[in-house]
N, C-alpha and C positions, 0 to 999 in steps of 0.2 A: 063735801069738800070744796073749798072755794076755788074760783077760777085761777087766782094768784098761785095758790098752792099746786094745783094741777100743772100750770105752766112751769113752775120752778122744779117740780118733780120730773117733768119731761125734760127740761134742760139738763138735769143732772144725769139722767139716763143717757142722753146724747153725748154729754161729756165723757161719761164712763165707756161708753161704746167707742167713742174715738180713741181713747187712751188704750183699750185693749186692742183695737186695730193697729195702732202703732207699735205696740209691743209685739205684736205678731209679725209685723213687717220687719222690725229689728231682729227678731228671732229667725226669720226666713233668711235675711241677708247673712247672719250669723251661721247659720247651717250651711248656706251656699259657700261661704268663705271656708269653713271646715272641709267641705267636699273638694273645694279647689286646692286647698293646702294638701290634702291626701292624695289627689291626683298628682300633683306636682311631685310629691315624694316617691310617687311610684315610677314616674317618667324621667326625672332629672338624674344626672350623673351624681354618684355618691358624694363626690367633693363639693357639690352645690347644696347638700341638704343641711338644714338648720335645726331640725328637730331630733331628739334623741328617741330611742325606741320606746321608754315609758310614755312619753308625750303622744307618740303616734298610736299607741294602744289606748289612750285616753280619748282620742279622737274617734278611733274606731269604736269604742265602747258607746260613745255619745251618739254617733251615727246609727248604730246598730240596735240600740236599745228599744227604740219604738215608742217610749214614753213621749218624746216631742211630737211624733207624728199623730199619736193618739190625742194630744192636747189640741193640736191644730185641727185635726178633723172634727173633734167635738165641738170646737167653737164654731167652726165653718158651718157645721150641719145646724146649729143654732141660729147663727147670725143670717144665714141665707135661707129663706123658706123655701120649701120644695112645692112645686105646683102639682096638684092632683087633678087629673080630669075626671070629671064624674062618669 
């Protein structure tokens, strides 16, 4: 393979890695927002609540499904190499 091709391939890998990192950051903020909304719906008076019961159940299902956590942990385990002591 030529040096230009290797450099181009490496640049593409870095770009994709950065895109995936930004997606993970956005997902993390979204999950944090869902947690915040759910906590607010637990502690605020009933007159201040803005979501109906089906929407709250959707948030509960999203937060408790475990699929998002599995996705994040799988990417993090691949992206962050583990150090092994010989």
